[in-house]
VOPAGU-2260 file (C-alpha; in pm, 1 decimal, decimal comma):
REM VOPAGU-2260
SITE   aa  ch    i         X         Y         Z
SITE  MET   A    0       0,0       0,0       0,0
SITE  ARG   A    1     108,6     356,1     -71,5
SITE  THR   A    2     125,6     484,8     283,6
SITE  ALA   A    3     141,3     844,5     403,4
SITE  VAL   A    4     250,1     910,0     761,8
SITE  TYR   A    5     143,4    1222,2     952,7
SITE  VAL   A    6     352,5    1294,8    1263,0
SITE  ASP   A    7     230,5    1512,0    1551,0
SITE  GLY   A    8     574,5    1635,2    1652,4
SITE  PHE   A    9     496,8    1761,9    2002,6
SITE  ASN   A   10     285,0    1459,5    2090,1
SITE  LEU   A   11     572,2    1235,0    1983,8
SITE  PHE   A   12     830,4    1440,3    2174,7
SITE  HIS   A   13     648,3    1473,9    2505,5
SITE  ARG   A   14     521,6    1114,6    2515,0
SITE  LEU   A   15     832,4     928,5    2395,4
SITE  LEU   A   16    1145,8    1140,3    2352,5
SITE  ASP   A   17    1157,3    1396,0    2633,3
SITE  GLY   A   18    1406,0    1291,7    2902,0
SITE  ARG   A   19    1541,2     992,4    2707,7
SITE  GLN   A   20    1902,1     975,0    2598,7
SITE  GLY   A   21    2002,4     862,6    2251,4
SITE  VAL   A   22    1663,0     873,6    2076,4
SITE  LYS   A   23    1605,1    1236,7    1969,4
SITE  TRP   A   24    1807,0    1220,4    1643,1
SITE  LEU   A   25    1513,6    1028,1    1502,3
SITE  ASP   A   26    1479,3     922,8    1136,5
SITE  LEU   A   27    1100,6     932,4    1092,3
SITE  PHE   A   28    1099,9     729,8     770,3
SITE  ALA   A   29    1301,0     455,9     942,0
SITE  LEU   A   30    1071,8     468,7    1245,5
SITE  SER   A   31     759,7     437,0    1030,7
SITE  ARG   A   32     898,4     139,7     842,6
SITE  ALA   A   33    1005,9     -27,2    1166,6
SITE  ALA   A   34     665,5      11,7    1330,7
SITE  LEU   A   35     453,0     -81,3    1026,6
SITE  ARG   A   36     421,3    -413,7     850,9
SITE  ASN   A   37     593,6    -498,8     524,5
SITE  ASP   A   38     283,2    -439,1     311,7
SITE  HIS   A   39     327,3     -63,3     362,8
SITE  SER   A   40     539,7     145,1     128,0
SITE  VAL   A   41     592,4     480,6     299,6
SITE  THR   A   42     577,9     724,8       7,8
SITE  MET   A   43     501,4    1046,2     199,2
SITE  LEU   A   44     580,8    1175,0     546,2
SITE  ARG   A   45     457,9    1503,6     691,8
SITE  TYR   A   46     583,4    1642,6    1024,0
SITE  PHE   A   47     381,9    1899,2    1218,8
SITE  THR   A   48     549,9    2117,4    1480,6
SITE  ALA   A   49     611,8    2478,1    1590,0
SITE  ARG   A   50     929,6    2675,7    1637,8
SITE  VAL   A   51    1055,4    2661,8    1995,2
SITE  ALA   A   52    1233,5    2949,3    2167,8
SITE  ASP   A   53    1550,1    2956,9    2375,9
SITE  THR   A   54    1511,3    2986,6    2752,8
SITE  PRO   A   55    1754,6    3098,4    3024,7
SITE  ALA   A   56    1782,1    2735,0    3133,1
SITE  ASP   A   57    1834,8    2612,4    2776,1
SITE  PRO   A   58    1983,2    2885,1    2550,7
SITE  ASN   A   59    2043,6    2642,5    2260,2
SITE  LYS   A   60    1699,3    2484,5    2235,3
SITE  ALA   A   61    1601,4    2664,1    1913,6
SITE  SER   A   62    1929,4    2588,4    1737,6
SITE  ARG   A   63    1899,9    2216,0    1818,7
SITE  GLN   A   64    1549,6    2210,2    1677,5
SITE  ASP   A   65    1669,4    2388,0    1364,2
SITE  VAL   A   66    1942,7    2129,2    1309,4
SITE  TYR   A   67    1690,2    1847,7    1350,7
SITE  LEU   A   68    1444,7    2007,8    1107,7
SITE  ARG   A   69    1724,6    2036,6     851,9
SITE  ALA   A   70    1798,5    1666,3     897,4
SITE  LEU   A   71    1432,0    1577,1     848,6
SITE  ALA   A   72    1408,5    1789,4     534,5
SITE  ALA   A   73    1724,2    1626,6     396,7
SITE  SER   A   74    1560,1    1284,2     444,3
SITE  GLY   A   75    1253,5    1387,2     241,8
SITE  VAL   A   76    1013,5    1485,7     520,9
SITE  SER   A   77     769,4    1772,3     456,0
SITE  ILE   A   78     760,0    2008,2     755,4
SITE  HIS   A   79     454,8    2213,8     851,8
SITE  PHE   A   80     454,2    2480,1    1123,4
SITE  GLY   A   81     198,8    2586,9    1378,1
SITE  THR   A   82     271,6    2858,3    1633,0
SITE  PHE   A   83     322,8    2910,4    2005,4
SITE  ARG   A   84      92,7    3153,0    2185,2
SITE  GLN   A   85     191,3    3301,3    2519,8
SITE  ARG   A   86     -55,0    3481,4    2745,2
SITE  GLU   A   87    -142,3    3540,7    3105,9
SITE  LYS   A   88    -416,5    3319,3    3242,5
SITE  ARG   A   89    -600,9    3316,8    3575,5
SITE  MET   A   90    -622,5    2960,5    3708,4
SITE  ARG   A   91    -760,3    2794,9    4019,4
SITE  LEU   A   92    -518,3    2633,0    4265,2
SITE  ALA   A   93    -554,6    2255,9    4294,8
SITE  VAL   A   94    -498,9    2283,2    4672,0
SITE  PRO   A   95    -596,1    2634,6    4785,0
SITE  GLY   A   96    -478,3    2577,3    5141,9
SITE  ASP   A   97    -513,2    2892,1    5351,0
SITE  ALA   A   98    -502,8    3129,6    5054,6
SITE  ARG   A   99    -776,2    3389,0    5064,8
SITE  ASP   A  100    -786,6    3389,7    4684,5
SITE  PRO   A  101    -783,5    3034,1    4537,4
SITE  TYR   A  102    -681,7    3173,5    4196,9
SITE  VAL   A  103    -336,0    3268,2    4067,0
SITE  ARG   A  104    -213,0    3433,6    3747,9
SITE  VAL   A  105      22,8    3221,6    3539,2
SITE  ILE   A  106     205,9    3250,1    3206,5
SITE  SER   A  107      54,1    2997,9    2967,0
SITE  ARG   A  108     245,6    2897,5    2653,2
SITE  GLU   A  109      43,4    2678,3    2417,3
SITE  GLU   A  110     119,2    2526,2    2079,8
SITE  LYS   A  111    -151,1    2610,8    1826,0
SITE  GLY   A  112    -235,8    2486,4    1480,9
SITE  SER   A  113     -49,8    2157,7    1445,2
SITE  ASP   A  114    -351,9    1930,9    1494,5
SITE  VAL   A  115    -562,3    2136,9    1251,3
SITE  ASN   A  116    -280,2    2143,4     996,3
SITE  LEU   A  117    -236,4    1768,5    1025,2
SITE  ALA   A  118    -606,6    1698,9     976,9
SITE  VAL   A  119    -637,1    1934,7     679,6
SITE  HIS   A  120    -334,5    1792,4     498,6
SITE  MET   A  121    -445,5    1434,0     558,5
SITE  LEU   A  122    -789,8    1508,5     411,0
SITE  HIS   A  123    -645,7    1708,2     120,3
SITE  ASP   A  124    -406,1    1426,3      33,7
SITE  ALA   A  125    -694,4    1175,9      48,8
SITE  TRP   A  126    -904,0    1385,3    -191,0
SITE  ASN   A  127    -606,2    1394,9    -428,5
SITE  ASP   A  128    -560,8    1015,4    -399,2
SITE  ALA   A  129    -204,0    1064,4    -276,5
SITE  TYR   A  130    -212,2     745,3     -68,1
SITE  ASP   A  131    -393,0     418,4      -7,0
SITE  CYS   A  132    -332,3     426,7     368,1
SITE  ALA   A  133    -299,7     720,6     607,5
SITE  VAL   A  134    -112,2     661,7     932,9
SITE  VAL   A  135    -117,7     916,0    1215,3
SITE  LEU   A  136     160,7     915,8    1473,4
SITE  SER   A  137     -16,9    1075,4    1767,6
SITE  ASN   A  138    -241,5     998,5    2061,2
SITE  ASP   A  139    -445,9    1318,2    2035,0
SITE  SER   A  140    -820,6    1254,5    2039,2
SITE  ASP   A  141    -877,9    1582,5    1848,9
SITE  LEU   A  142    -773,3    1395,8    1532,5
SITE  ALA   A  143   -1049,9    1135,1    1558,2
SITE  GLU   A  144   -1294,7    1311,9    1326,0
SITE  ALA   A  145   -1031,0    1347,9    1054,3
SITE  LEU   A  146    -958,7     975,1    1078,6
SITE  ARG   A  147   -1329,4     898,7    1047,3
SITE  LEU   A  148   -1369,3    1115,2     736,6
SITE  VAL   A  149   -1063,4     965,3     565,7
SITE  ARG   A  150   -1190,9     617,8     643,7
SITE  ASP   A  151   -1531,6     707,8     497,5
SITE  MET   A  152   -1349,6     805,0     175,7
SITE  GLY   A  153   -1242,5     442,1     137,3
SITE  LYS   A  154    -886,1     480,5     260,6
SITE  VAL   A  155    -716,3     252,7     512,2
SITE  VAL   A  156    -646,6     439,9     836,2
SITE  GLY   A  157    -388,6     349,0    1099,6
SITE  VAL   A  158    -242,4     490,8    1418,7
SITE  LEU   A  159     113,9     466,5    1543,9
SITE  CYS   A  160      59,1     520,5    1914,0
SITE  PRO   A  161     333,4     690,9    2120,1
SITE  ALA   A  162     153,8     607,3    2446,4
SITE  LYS   A  163      97,5     285,2    2636,8
SITE  ASP   A  164    -274,5     291,0    2560,0
SITE  PRO   A  165    -433,7     460,0    2256,0
SITE  VAL   A  166    -723,3     694,5    2325,4
SITE  VAL   A  167   -1057,0     532,3    2249,2
SITE  GLU   A  168   -1158,5     800,2    1997,0
SITE  LEU   A  169    -860,7     722,4    1772,1
SITE  GLU   A  170    -878,2     347,1    1814,6
SITE  LYS   A  171   -1242,8     319,1    1711,5
SITE  ASN   A  172   -1183,6     520,4    1391,6
SITE  ALA   A  173    -872,3     330,1    1278,2
SITE  HIS   A  174    -839,5       1,2    1094,3
SITE  PHE   A  175    -530,0     -77,4    1299,4
SITE  VAL   A  176    -318,9      56,9    1585,6
SITE  ARG   A  177      52,3     -16,0    1626,6
SITE  PRO   A  178     257,7      79,7    1932,0
SITE  VAL   A  179     578,7     278,3    1897,2
SITE  ARG   A  180     826,0      94,3    2118,4
SITE  LEU   A  181    1160,8     203,8    2260,3
SITE  ALA   A  182    1332,8     -51,2    2034,5
SITE  HIS   A  183    1178,8     121,4    1730,3
SITE  LEU   A  184    1329,9     451,0    1845,2
SITE  THR   A  185    1677,3     320,1    1921,7
SITE  HIS   A  186    1700,7     138,6    1587,5
SITE  SER   A  187    1570,9     435,5    1384,2
SITE  GLN   A  188    1835,4     701,1    1448,4
SITE  PHE   A  189    2004,4     906,6    1178,3
SITE  PRO   A  190    2381,2     861,5    1137,6
SITE  THR   A  191    2566,8    1112,7    1355,2
SITE  HIS   A  192    2655,4    1311,5    1040,6
SITE  ILE   A  193    2436,4    1333,8     729,9
SITE  ILE   A  194    2468,4    1534,0     406,9
SITE  ASP   A  195    2185,9    1738,7     257,2
SITE  ASP   A  196    2116,3    1792,1    -115,0
SITE  LEU   A  197    2352,6    2089,6    -124,6
SITE  GLY   A  198    2639,8    1884,4      14,7
SITE  THR   A  199    2623,2    2049,4     356,3
SITE  ALA   A  200    2699,4    1833,0     659,6
SITE  ILE   A  201    2433,4    1816,4     931,7
SITE  SER   A  202    2552,5    1680,2    1265,8
SITE  CYS   A  203    2358,8    1553,8    1563,1
SITE  PRO   A  204    2361,6    1812,9    1844,8
SITE  ALA   A  205    2626,5    1720,5    2099,0
SITE  LYS   A  206    2381,5    1743,0    2388,1
SITE  TRP   A  207    2168,3    1469,0    2232,0
SITE  LEU   A  208    2472,8    1245,1    2215,2
SITE  ASP   A  209    2601,7    1314,8    2565,8
SITE  ALA   A  210    2304,0    1388,2    2790,9
SITE  ASP   A  211    1930,0    1411,0    2819,1
SITE  LEU   A  212    1760,9    1710,2    2662,8
């Protein structure tokens, strides 16, 4: 089957990669082939993310992401960007204690647009008959309706689940669910140095080789 894979980048990172050493230099084509059966030919891979910003605790976060995005692009991955939105929000304390006001003001930073972008591209590609099977790498229930619509169009729909248990909404709208295991990650890493189409070397960030992000 011509198979297109749609990767929810932040869902993948926070559920499987964050805090793990030696798995962040991830070749998404290799991962997809490792997790799927041999009757899938992965002909398209789209990655949905947003640009991160440096922080005082991690002043090189953005540059590491940029290097990784260059590596993905060099491997043939199409990259699609959402945005981060930062705002003040008034939220209730879980344990108010003796506070006279149970609410506090916090800085909320939320990623916006990736799930919508993923759903729209998956549907657009289905309408254009760009694949026989659509596979979503995510465990976000917001994508369930897109899966249902693609399935109603006569396409095979699958989920690569980055969590121990897939959410019910995704599972019931998919023909199959496959887990993404640690072994898939460790055996699907880019070489430490790769070359892009312009002949430029792209190297794995040293921090990803030596310590947890």
